[in-house]
N, C-alpha and C positions, 0 to 999 in steps of 0.2 A: 504493500500499500504505500501511496505518495502522502507526505503531509504539505499542505498548501497553504498560502497568504492569499488574499486578493490579488487578482490578476493585474499586471501592469501592461500598458499599451506597447507593442511594438508595431511600428509602421514598415511595410514592405514599399520600397517605391518600385521604379521601373523595371527593376531587375526581376520582380514576382511573376508580372504578368507583360510580356512581350506582346507589342501589338502587330497583330498580323497585316495592318496596312495603316496608310495615315491618310485616308480619303476624308473627305468632307463629312460632316454632320449627317445623320441618316435622315432621311423624310420618309415617314409611314404612312401610307393611306390609310384611312378607315376601315373597318372590316365590312366586307359585302353584307346587302341585305340578303337573308337566307329565308326562304319560304320552306317553315319547317317549324312543327311543333315545339321540338327541342334538338339541339345541335352543339358540338364541341369539337375542337381543332387544338391536338394534343403533339406536342413534341416527345417521340417515344424514347431520346437518349436522356433527357432532363425530367420529362414527367410535368413540363410546364404547360401550363394551358394558355393559349394564345387568344381564343376566343371562345364565349358560350353564351348561351342562351336558353335559359329552361333545363339546365344541363341534371339538375337534379329532380325534376319530375318524373314521376313515377307513370311511366307511360307502357302500352302493350307492345312487346318487342317484335312479334311475329315470329319469322324462321331466324331472326338474329340468335333467338335461343339454341339454335345447333351449334352455334359456337362453343358454349357450353357442354352440349352434347358430346362434341368432337374434343374439347379439352379434357373432359375425364376419359375417354378412351384413350386419347394419349398418356395420362397418368397412368392408367391401369397400363398400358403398354411399356412403359417406361419401368413399372415395378415389377413386370414379367407376369402380371395376373393374367394377361391375355397375351395373344399373338397374331400377328396382320395374316397367318396362314389358316388361324381358326376357322373351322367353318360352324356357321351359326344356322341353326335350324328356324326356318321362317315359321311363325304361329300365325293361328288365324287373326287376332288381332293385329298384327303388324301388316298383314296381307290386306285386311279390309279397311286400314287406316287411311282417311280419304286426304284431299288436298294434292300438293305437288307429291309425285312418286318416282321412285326410283325402277317400279314394276318387277319387284321379287313376287315370286310365287309361292302360296301356303306350301306347307311340306319339302320344299327344296332348300338346300343348302348354299349358304353365300359366305364368302371369305369375309373377315373382319374388315382387310384392307379394300375391297370392292366396296362394303357398306360405308366405309368412310368418304370414301370417293361419291357414293352415292349423298350421302348427306353434306358434304361441302361442296361439291360442284353443282351436282342437280337438286340440293334440297329437298331430298327424298324423306316424306314423313315416316314411310313404310319403313325405309333403312334406318331411322333414328330410333324406332319402336323396337326395332329386331336388336338392335344394337345394345339400347338400354336395356331389355330383357334378358340379353347373353350377359351382361356386365352385373345386374343388380337383381335378377330372377324375375321382377316385374317394373313396369314404367314408374309406379309409383314409390318404388324403393330407389329407383335410378334418379328420380327428382328430390328424394331426399338428400341422396350424393350430390347432386348438383348445388342444391343450397347450402352445403356443408363445405364446397370448393368455393362458391360464393362469398361466404363469410369469411373464409381463410383469405381471401384475395382482396378483402375490404369493399366488397360490394354491398354498400349499405343501403341502396335503395331497390335491390332486387327479391324476388320470389319467384322460383320455378313450380310450376305445377305438374309439367310435363315434359319429355324431351324433345319435342317439337315446336312448339310456338303456337299451338292450335289454342285460339280463344278460350279462357278458363277464369273463372273467378280466383281473384288472387295472385294474378300470373303477371307480373310485370317487373320494368328495369327501367334502367334511365340512361341518357347518351353518356354521362360520366362513367357509368359503370360499364357499360358497353366498350367504352375506350379501356379503361381498366382492365377487362377480360381480352380484349384483342392485344394489348400489351403483353398479357402473361403469356399469350398463345405464342407472339413472335420471341420472347424472350426464353420461355421455360422448353418449349421444344421446337428449337431453330430447323432440326432436321426433317420436321412435319410441315413445316410452313409453307413449302413449295407448292402443295396441294391447293394451296388458296388461290394461285395464281394459273392454274389449270382451266383452260376456256370450255373444255367440253368433255363429257365422258361417255363410254358407249356401254351399254349392260343390256344382254338379251337382245343383241341386235338392235337396239334402241339408242340412239345418239341425243343428249340433251345438251344445250349451250348453258353453259355456266350465266347467270342472269346480270352480273355485275359488267355494266356496260363500258365502264374505264378500263377494263381489260383490253379493250379494242382500240381505246381512244386514247389513251397515255400511257405511254411504255413503262413510266416510273411505278404505275399502279402494279403493285403484285397481289392483292387482296382486299378485302376478305369475306363479306359475307352479306346477301341480300335479303331483306324481307317484306312480307306483304301480305295482310288480312285487309277486310273492309274495316274493321275497327283501328287498325293500328295505320293504316295508311302505307305507304310507299317507304323503306325504310333501306340506310344501307351504312355499312361499317368498312373505311376503305383505309388503307395505308399504301403509301408511297414513300420512294426513297430516290434521293437526290444527292449525288457525292457520297456525304459522310452524316447527311442529315435525311431521317425519316421523319414523316408526319403521320397520324393517325386521325382521320375525322368521323364523325359520326352524325347521320342525318336521321331523324325520326317524326314522321306522319307527313310526309310530303306527296305531293297531288297525284304523282305518276311514275312510271318506269323512267321514264326521261328527266323528270323534275329532280327525281333523287340524283342521277347523275350530273346532271347540270349545278346543284347546289354542292353537291361535294367537288366540284371541280374548282366551283369559285373558292372554295376554304382553301383547298390546296395550291391553288394558283397563288394566291394572296399570302398563304403561310411560307412559301418558297421564296417568293418574290421579296419578301422584306424582313425575313429571321433567319438565323444561321444558328446552327449548334455548334457550340465553343467548349474545348474540353481544355480547362486551365492545366488541370494534373492530373496524373493517374494515383490510384491508390496504391502507396509505397513509397512515393517521390519524398526524398529529402526537401522540407522547406526550410529548415534551420538546425544547428547545432545549439543545445543548451547547456549551462553549466549543471553538474549534479553534486550536491552535498551526501556526505558520509558513503559513497560509492567507491569500488574498484577503478572504475573509471569517470573522469571527470568531467567529460561531455556526452551527451545524450543526442541521436537523431530522432526529428520530430516532422511529421508528415500526415497527411489525410489518411482517414480509414478508408475513405471510399473514392472513387472519381470524382474532381470536381468539374461537372458538366452543366451548362445554361445555354439557355436560349435566349439570344441577344439580338436588338436590330443591326442589320447589317451594316459593316463598317465602322462598329462604334467599337470595337478593342482597345483602340487608343485612350477610352475614356473609362475603362475598367479600372478600378483601384482595389488594392487587397490588404487587409492587416489581420495580424495574428494578436490574440490577446492570450499570454504564455503564463502559467503560475510562477512568479517570481521565485519561489525557495523550493526546486525538487529534490528531495531526498530518496536516497536508495534505501530500502530495493525497490527495482522497477521493474515490472514486467512489460514484454511487448505488447502492445495494445490499451495499455493503461491511457487514460484522458488526462494531458497535461494542460490543455486549452481549446480554442478553437480558432478559427480564419474566418474572416466574415470579408465578402466581395461584394462589392456596391458599383453600381452604374447611375453616374448624375445623383448621388447621395441615397439611391434605393437600394435595400438590401437584395441582392438575387440570389446568396447563398451564406449560410451561416453552419459550419460542419465542424465536427470534433478534429483536434491535432491529437495525434496519439505516438506514444514511444514504439519507435521503429526495433528495437532492441531491448536486449535485458540487461540489467546494470545490479551488480551485485553488491551489496553491502562489503564496504571495506573492514580492515582490521580495527582493532582496537584504539591504536594510537593516531591512523588517521580519523577516527570517528571523533577522538576526543580532541584534536587540534581544529577539527571542523567545528566542534561545538563551541569552542572558545572563540573561532571567528564569528560565528553567526550572534554570539551573546552580544560581541563589540559592534557588531554588525545592526543588530537590533535597535541599541542605545543610539545610535546616529542617524 
């Protein structure tokens, strides 16, 4: 454990955050008007929301629900509880499920891999029910599993009642929660994410097109999912990547298939045009060396516990400022990962990041005589 006194402020000047460019101050257009019941635009790397409207309003998610169905399946695949080659026996309930379908038949067996494609690409309700029953025994039990994952991910305005998004009392989500889920799909199971960019899927000699029109219109778009019911309107969760920047957009309750694509394109275009993702430092980078009392070593490396990533207006790196608040009296023993202060990054006096600074290595206690000498020094230091 470390003994500390109130922090002193150490200011880091230009050496901490070297600007990538020295261009003129950025001018940012106001966000576009979006014709949707709720929407959000988020930077995937920083998690920063660039614009939102009714983002926490509980709305029917329609087939956006299937993102969680697929996420739960990916989780079970990673744990080894199911396998892509597993053969799933199609039940009567799955076969009779209405709405969009993959066209599986009762009594036949379909691989988990094909069911996932049927869910993600063809938005098959029948495939969703079949996979839910294979994983949890029944769709009701699977819905409980979906809600447990939603709680774990911090989806606070979401409750699922089925695996398909079929209208049901108490089945709702929000634009923010859908963006959270999209981010989890991208980050937690990157090896499976490519499936969301597939434009078509053929099963039983029937080819169906992915309903995400932006996959044809914008080469930077590589997912994720559409949804539509009369109650929900037309919904779209989309993700696009340009260079090192990935944006996630969600629109819920638009007027048509064309409208959800157009409104999403507005958000993505605005976000990429006026903002950039900036990584100041990576986890474990040495930001400073600080003195250590009572230790075998006299100095200690400190740095961020996680990557320092933020979303900033384009060409504004030169205006970033960083300060470290480091505990003034750090005493051994110290363990790697102990919090010893924090780093604050601001842009035009607005705080963008406030993150812990941690010890990057261990420091053991010194021997008796060194500790005695340091105690004397600290005593007189305290007097003055």
